[in-house]
N, C-alpha and C positions, 0 to 999 in steps of 0.2 A: 504494500500500500504506500509506504513511504517512498519507494523507488519510483512508483508511478507519479506521485506528487512532485518529486524532484525533477523528473523528466519533463513534466508539464511546466514547472517553474523555469527550468533551464530554457526550454523552447520559447516560452513567453518573453523571458529576458533577452534572448538572442533577437527575437523579432523587434522588441522595443529598441534595442541598441542599433539594429539596422535602420529602423525608421528614423531614429534620432540622428544617425549619421547622414541619411538622405536629406533630412530637413536642414541640418546644419550646412550641408554643401549648397543647397538651394539658397539659403539665407546669405551665405558668404559670397556666392556668385552674384546675387542681387546687389549686395552692398558694394562689391567692387565695380559693377556696372554703373550703379548710381553715382559712386564717387568719380568714376571716369567721365560721366556725362557732366557733372557739376564742375569738375576741374576744366574740362574743355570749354564750357561756357564762360567760366571765369577768365581763362586765358584769352579767349576771343574778345571779351569785354575789355580786358586790360590793354590788349594790343590796340583796339580801336580808340580807347580813351587816351592812351599815350600819343597816338598819331594825331588826334584832335588837339591835345595840349601842345604838341609841337607846332601845329599850324597856328594855334592861338598865340603862342609865344612869338611867332614870326610876324604877327600883325603889329604894325607900327603907327597906324593912324585910324581915324574913325571909319573911313571907307573900308579898310581891310577888316576891321571888326564887324562891320555890316555884312561883309562877304562870308565871314567865318561863322556868324551867328546861326544861319540855317543849318550848317553842318553840325553844330552842337545840338540843335533840336532834333535833327535826324539821328544823331548818335544816341540821344536819350530814348527816342522811340525804338530804335533797334535793340537797345539794352533791355527795355521792358519786354519787347516781343521775344527776345532770346530767353529771358528769365521765365516767361510764361511757357514757351515751348519746352524748355528744360524741365520745368515742374510737371508738365503734362507727361513727358516721357518717363520721368521718375515715377510718377503715380501709376502709369500704365504698366511699367515693369514690376513695380511692387505688387500691384493687383494680380498680375500673372503668377508671381512667385507665391503669393498667399493662396491663390487657387490651387497651385500644385501642392503646397503644404496641406491644404484642406483635403485634397484627394488622398494623400498619403495617410492622414489621420483617419479619414473615412474607411480606407482599406484596412487599417489596423483595428478599428472598432468592429468592422464586419468579420474579420478573421477571429478576433477574440470572441465574438458572439457565436460564431460557428463552432469554435473549440469548446466553449461553455456548453452549448447545446449538445455537442457530441458527448461531453462528459456526463451531462444529465441523463442522456439516453443510455449510456453505458451503465451508469449507476442504477437506473430504473430497471434495466434488463437483469442486472446482477441481483437486485432486490427481489424481483419476481421469481428468479431461479431458486432462491433459498426458500 
């Protein structure tokens, strides 16, 4: 009886460890992708900002400032759009990862329920036999 319990416990522990490893791998992959997206957006924004600041520093009179002003407004608009796009990409990737994690968890619950049902049926058959 104890051997059967130990075998079931070992199998359940192994399943749990495998599921936890899959979930951790998915979470780490998602985190690295999100970090990469955000870092790329930050890099693009910094490059555009420094290019604009270089042009702004080169402006020596009011006419030059008037010419640079629309570029600054365009830069701000692009920064906001880039931020929104990046946030949407991050959210989409995170949702996909959460769905995959949910599927793994669902499969684990279903497997545990099947094992429990099989155990109950075995115990019921053993009880009827006595």
